[in-house]
N, CA, C and O atoms as a GROMACS GRO file, in nm:
protein
  140
    1MET      N    1  -3.434  22.141   4.588
    1MET     CA    2  -3.446  22.180   4.444
    1MET      C    3  -3.573  22.258   4.416
    1MET      O    4  -3.571  22.356   4.342
    2VAL      N    5  -3.681  22.214   4.474
    2VAL     CA    6  -3.814  22.289   4.452
    2VAL      C    7  -3.802  22.427   4.506
    2VAL      O    8  -3.850  22.522   4.443
    3ILE      N    9  -3.742  22.444   4.619
    3ILE     CA   10  -3.723  22.576   4.680
    3ILE      C   11  -3.648  22.667   4.584
    3ILE      O   12  -3.685  22.782   4.561
    4ILE      N   13  -3.544  22.614   4.529
    4ILE     CA   14  -3.457  22.696   4.441
    4ILE      C   15  -3.533  22.744   4.325
    4ILE      O   16  -3.528  22.862   4.292
    5SER      N   17  -3.611  22.650   4.256
    5SER     CA   18  -3.691  22.688   4.141
    5SER      C   19  -3.799  22.786   4.179
    5SER      O   20  -3.833  22.871   4.098
    6LEU      N   21  -3.855  22.778   4.299
    6LEU     CA   22  -3.954  22.874   4.342
    6LEU      C   23  -3.895  23.009   4.356
    6LEU      O   24  -3.956  23.109   4.320
    7LYS      N   25  -3.772  23.014   4.410
    7LYS     CA   26  -3.705  23.140   4.431
    7LYS      C   27  -3.673  23.201   4.296
    7LYS      O   28  -3.690  23.322   4.278
    8ILE      N   29  -3.630  23.123   4.200
    8ILE     CA   30  -3.601  23.176   4.057
    8ILE      C   31  -3.730  23.229   4.004
    8ILE      O   32  -3.729  23.338   3.948
    9GLN      N   33  -3.841  23.162   4.016
    9GLN     CA   34  -3.969  23.205   3.961
    9GLN      C   35  -4.011  23.337   4.027
    9GLN      O   36  -4.061  23.426   3.958
   10ALA      N   37  -3.991  23.352   4.163
   10ALA     CA   38  -4.022  23.472   4.228
   10ALA      C   39  -3.934  23.591   4.176
   10ALA      O   40  -3.983  23.702   4.154
   11ASP      N   41  -3.804  23.563   4.158
   11ASP     CA   42  -3.714  23.665   4.105
   11ASP      C   43  -3.759  23.710   3.971
   11ASP      O   44  -3.760  23.830   3.940
   12ARG      N   45  -3.798  23.612   3.887
   12ARG     CA   46  -3.840  23.645   3.748
   12ARG      C   47  -3.969  23.732   3.755
   12ARG      O   48  -3.980  23.829   3.681
   13ASN      N   49  -4.060  23.698   3.838
   13ASN     CA   50  -4.183  23.774   3.852
   13ASN      C   51  -4.151  23.915   3.898
   13ASN      O   52  -4.210  24.011   3.849
   14ALA      N   53  -4.059  23.930   3.992
   14ALA     CA   54  -4.020  24.060   4.042
   14ALA      C   55  -3.960  24.145   3.926
   14ALA      O   56  -3.992  24.264   3.912
   15LEU      N   57  -3.872  24.081   3.843
   15LEU     CA   58  -3.815  24.153   3.735
   15LEU      C   59  -3.919  24.198   3.635
   15LEU      O   60  -3.911  24.310   3.584
   16ILE      N   61  -4.015  24.115   3.606
   16ILE     CA   62  -4.124  24.147   3.513
   16ILE      C   63  -4.203  24.271   3.572
   16ILE      O   64  -4.233  24.366   3.501
   17CYS      N   65  -4.236  24.264   3.702
   17CYS     CA   66  -4.311  24.372   3.761
   17CYS      C   67  -4.230  24.508   3.749
   17CYS      O   68  -4.286  24.612   3.717
   18VAL      N   69  -4.101  24.501   3.776
   18VAL     CA   70  -4.017  24.621   3.770
   18VAL      C   71  -4.011  24.669   3.628
   18VAL      O   72  -4.018  24.790   3.603
   19SER      N   73  -3.999  24.578   3.536
   19SER     CA   74  -3.991  24.625   3.396
   19SER      C   75  -4.120  24.701   3.358
   19SER      O   76  -4.114  24.811   3.303
   20PHE      N   77  -4.236  24.642   3.386
   20PHE     CA   78  -4.364  24.704   3.355
   20PHE      C   79  -4.374  24.839   3.419
   20PHE      O   80  -4.417  24.935   3.356
   21PHE      N   81  -4.335  24.848   3.542
   21PHE     CA   82  -4.337  24.974   3.621
   21PHE      C   83  -4.251  25.077   3.556
   21PHE      O   84  -4.291  25.192   3.545
   22LEU      N   85  -4.132  25.041   3.512
   22LEU     CA   86  -4.041  25.138   3.444
   22LEU      C   87  -4.098  25.175   3.312
   22LEU      O   88  -4.090  25.292   3.275
   23LEU      N   89  -4.156  25.082   3.236
   23LEU     CA   90  -4.218  25.115   3.107
   23LEU      C   91  -4.332  25.207   3.121
   23LEU      O   92  -4.350  25.297   3.039
   24ASN      N   93  -4.412  25.188   3.226
   24ASN     CA   94  -4.527  25.278   3.253
   24ASN      C   95  -4.473  25.421   3.289
   24ASN      O   96  -4.524  25.524   3.244
   25LEU      N   97  -4.376  25.421   3.364
   25LEU     CA   98  -4.318  25.552   3.409
   25LEU      C   99  -4.260  25.622   3.277
   25LEU      O  100  -4.280  25.742   3.258
   26PHE      N  101  -4.191  25.550   3.193
   26PHE     CA  102  -4.129  25.606   3.076
   26PHE      C  103  -4.236  25.656   2.981
   26PHE      O  104  -4.225  25.767   2.930
   27ASP      N  105  -4.343  25.573   2.957
   27ASP     CA  106  -4.454  25.620   2.872
   27ASP      C  107  -4.519  25.752   2.927
   27ASP      O  108  -4.545  25.845   2.850
   28ARG      N  109  -4.543  25.757   3.052
   28ARG     CA  110  -4.602  25.873   3.112
   28ARG      C  111  -4.512  25.994   3.089
   28ARG      O  112  -4.558  26.102   3.053
   29HIS      N  113  -4.382  25.974   3.109
   29HIS     CA  114  -4.287  26.086   3.092
   29HIS      C  115  -4.286  26.133   2.946
   29HIS      O  116  -4.280  26.253   2.919
   30ALA      N  117  -4.291  26.039   2.856
   30ALA     CA  118  -4.287  26.072   2.713
   30ALA      C  119  -4.418  26.152   2.677
   30ALA      O  120  -4.412  26.247   2.599
   31GLU      N  121  -4.527  26.114   2.730
   31GLU     CA  122  -4.654  26.183   2.700
   31GLU      C  123  -4.646  26.325   2.750
   31GLU      O  124  -4.693  26.417   2.682
   32HIS      N  125  -4.586  26.348   2.868
   32HIS     CA  126  -4.578  26.488   2.923
   32HIS      C  127  -4.484  26.564   2.830
   32HIS      O  128  -4.508  26.683   2.805
   33GLY      N  129  -4.379  26.501   2.778
   33GLY     CA  130  -4.281  26.571   2.694
   33GLY      C  131  -4.344  26.618   2.565
   33GLY      O  132  -4.306  26.721   2.510
   34HIS      N  133  -4.441  26.539   2.514
   34HIS     CA  134  -4.505  26.574   2.386
   34HIS      C  135  -4.598  26.691   2.400
   34HIS      O  136  -4.616  26.768   2.306
   35GLU      N  137  -4.659  26.706   2.521
   35GLU     CA  138  -4.762  26.809   2.542
   35GLU      C  139  -4.698  26.952   2.529
   35GLU      O  140  -4.768  27.053   2.544
   0.00000   0.00000   0.00000
């Protein structure tokens, strides 16, 4: 059970990292579009 919860936590962390990366990419792209 502990291993499963650890895996879920790792998946959640990975999703958060990917979301932040995509948001950063989108923000940068938007800034370039405004220039």
